[in-house]
Residue, then its C-alpha position, 0 to 999 in steps of 0.5 A: m498345661s499347654r505352652r504359649g510361647m518360646t523359651l529364651v534358649e529357643m529364641l536365641v537359637a532362632v536368632t542365631a540361625t537367622l543371622l547365619i542365614m543372613a551372613a551366608v546370603a550376604q557373602a553370596f551376594s558379595a561374591f556375585g558382586s565381586a564376580i560381576s565387578g571383576g568381569r566388567s573390569v576384565l571386559e574394560l581391559d580387553a577393550r583398552m587392549r584392543t584399542a591399543a592393538w588397533r593403534l599399533r596395527n595402523d602405525l605398522a600398516g602405514a610404515t614408510a620404510r621397507p625393512v631391507p637394510p641398508l636403505n638408499p636415502a634418496a628413496g625417502e623411505v626413512y626408517l624402522e627400528i627395534i630396540e631389544g632391551p636386556a630383559t627376556d620373557y620366560r612366560t613362567a612363574g618367577l620370570v627372570s631377566t638375562t641379568g637374573t633380576t626378577v621382572s614381570g616380563d619383557h618390558d624394555d623393548a622399544l619400537l620406532l618407525t615413521t608412518r603415514s596416516q592413510e585416513t585423517p592426519f596426525i595431530g600434535r600439540a602446539p603453542g597457542t592461545g587456547s583455541a583448538i586451531d592454535d593449539t595443534f599441528e597436523s601432518t600425514l607423516a609422523e615419527v612414532c615410538w612405542f615403549a614402556r616405563a615402570t609405574p612408580a610404587t608397584a610391586n607383586p607384580v611390578t607393572y609398567t605404563l605403555y606409551r606411544k610418543q608421536m612426533l609430527v614430520m613437518g620440515y617447515v613449520g613457520t610458526d611458534p616455536f619454529t618461527t619465520a623470524r628464527g629461520n624455522t629454527l629454535p635456539w636450544a636456550a629458548i626452551g631452557g636447554s632441555w628436551s623436557g622444556y621442548f616437549n612442555s613448550p608444548c611442541d610435538v614436531s619431530a626435531r633434531l639438535e645440532l651444534t652450529s657456529s651460532g650455537t646449539t639449535l633445534y631444526p624440524n626434521t624432514l623425511a630425508d633428515l630422519t634417514r640418519r639415526e642421530n636425528r631421530f626421537l631419543h637419539n643423540p640428545a647432546g647434538v652432533t659434537g664432531m665431524t669425524n664420527y657421527p653418534f649413531e646411538f643415543a647417549g648414555g647407552n641404555h635407553q631405559s637408564t635407571t638414573p635418568t639425566d636431563g640428556l636422556f629425554f626418553d626418561t626425563a621428559q614429562r609424559q602427557g596424558e595423550d601419550v599413555v596407551l595402557t596401564n598395568v602392563l606386565s610386558f611389551d615384547v617386540r619380536v622379529f621373524d627369523p626364518g632360520v631359527p630352530v623350532y623344537a616340538t615337545v612330547n605334547g606337540s607344543a612348538l618352542v623357539p629360543g627363549d621359551p622354557g624347555f627349548t632345546n636345539s633339536p629342531v623339527a622345523s624352522g622359522g619363528y618369532v624370537d627376540l633379537g640376539h636370541g643366542i642360537g646361531t645354528n640349525s641342523l635342518l639348514a646345514g649347507v643351505f646358507t653359504s656363509g654366516s649362521a643359519t639363523r639371521f637374528g641370533g647374534y648381537g649385530h655387526s660391529k660396524s654399526s656401533l650398536a653391537g653388544s654382548g651378554s645382556t646388553r641391548r640389540v637393535y634392528d635398524t633399516w640403516n642408511l647408505g648415505y653414511e658411505a657418501d657423506g664426507h665424514d670418517q665414521d670408522g675413524d681410519g683416516i679415510r673418508d667414504n672408503a666405499t665410494n671414493g673410487l680407490d681400493d682402500d682395503s687392497d683386495g683387488s676389488f674397486d668401488e662402484p660409486a652409488y650416487d653418480g647417476n650412471q651406476d646401478g646403485v649397488l656398492e661392489d665392495t662391502g668390505e670398505f663400508e664405514t658402517l653397516p646395519p647391525y642386522p643386514y637382513p630383510l625383516r619379513g615380519i614382527e610380533v608384538r605381545i602386550r600383557c596386562y594385569e587386571p588388579s580387581s580380578r587378578q587376571v592376566r590378559q594378552v594381545t598379540i599383534r603380528h604384521t608382515f612386511v612381505p607383499h601379499 
């Protein structure tokens, strides 16, 4: 007798096989979909990183200051400043800082500079009635700060948000909040006595805080004002409190304070959407070119500089991009080349007369500085003598007499640097900088990096 159909067992086997095939196909489509989605996310991240790199290159291309410290304020070149935080970037699994804390990378650097727009003017927020004209200021000059802050509630990995704070350099505003009726000033009390109140006014004009006979007051900065460190963004939020020593550094010490206070407006000011450049950032690493730094070659031909894993001071070449205060002061290849000082230029922690010198895991700062501190009528070094290097006296009794720098009859060179009341932390020209921005793409779990290099040497 012939069979006319399938048994129940055969039917179950067929259904099971069909379901397995369908599951395999669905899994394959899911994998393809995830790959396509991840690839699209990576492409979008690459585009955002290219945009960030383009903005940073434009800022550096328009830099107004020659990095040849100390600068003469009469030239109006303003400033370039690099703050190297305690974290370092080992670029290996289990990245650790110099303090032993596990980090995602070198995330606590900051780059500050004055820059001039070569094309359209910079635009900043202004108090107004809501129209586009009333709500914006414009200027071809701006004070710009690039920095990263930890993104709340992130782990494995910890990520950061990269910001670009832009403050327009206008000098005279003459409208809200620096009205003519106020003499182009803004009383500190009028904005609640906090930088958060100023930025949320809103106002994107570069301003300095001063203690005057009439009270604590904000003044819009000119280029000449910004040659002084205490007038810049994130510096001296408490105002000038005395006429003996100007506060060269920002208050509170660490510019990335883990316990922000209202005075440290770098930490507490409410960030605005237009300030955000990138999210999911693993590191924002600003490096300087040190012509004397030793370069070590591995057996496979890789070039290593101080800070790289596996580096040893057995150089085969010299010159590379490194962190400020990288800790290597000698280079056997350059023995006898330099008559004084170490073979490297940025291996230490800065000159003590800058008031920025640190040691161990503290911050390091490169600053183009200001010769005006030597002829401003104030006693910055607290020795009881004002303007030692320009008062026409041999205050250090070394037999060398001072040459006034600003009397109009001299060549502008101070002969006796031993009498300077202040000195830049690193009194060396800066040939170039390198900025590495590394980001994490969560859906594909890929890490992408863009490197921006800028030379300050004319070419």
